[in-house]
N, C-alpha and C positions, 0 to 999 in steps of 0.2 A: 416586713412587717412583721413584730413583736409577735414572739407565740403564749405572751404570758395571758393574755383575756382569756386565748385556748384554755388552758389548763388552767384558767378559773372557772370558766363553766365544768370543766369537768369535775375537777376535785368539787364544787358547792353541790354536782348532780348525786353526789357519794354519801352527802351528810348524813342521813338519816334514814335506811330502812328499815320498811315499818312491814306487816302483814297485807299491806294493797301491793306491794312491789315481789316481784316473781324470784327475787333476786333471797329475798326475805325467807321463804318458801323452798326453796333450794340446800341453803345451807342447814336450818333449823330439821328438816328431813333427812339430808342428808350425816347429817350428825346427832339423827339419837334426840333432840330434844322435842320440849313439848312446849305447847308455845305462850308459855307465860314465862319460861327460859329462855324461851326467843327472844321476848319484848325486851328481857334484861339484859341479855350478853348481846344479841346481834347488834341492837339499836345501839346500846353504848358504846361498842366496837365499831361499829359505824362513825358513830357522830367524833369518838375519836382518829378514827382516820382523818375524818373531812376536815375538820378543824386543824390539827398536823398538817394538810397538804396545804389550805389556803394560809397561813404563818407561811410556811417554806416558800410560798409563790410568792408572798408579799414580801420578804428578805428577798428574795430573787430578783424579784421587781425594782425593788429600790436599787440592788448590785449591779444590773444589767440597765437598764432605763438611766 
């Protein structure tokens, strides 16, 4: 069985980290960001990471399947 669906689920789970996510609070508190800065930086950063991951997974799916 291909591992592509499992990777897609993992990429989708990290698309946007917001204030109701503990990961958001860990990153903002340990980096010294205030909440509005955390909204801008953390949310957009995790969006870019998740979208990049899903694009890579789609490309791998085309190559491997």
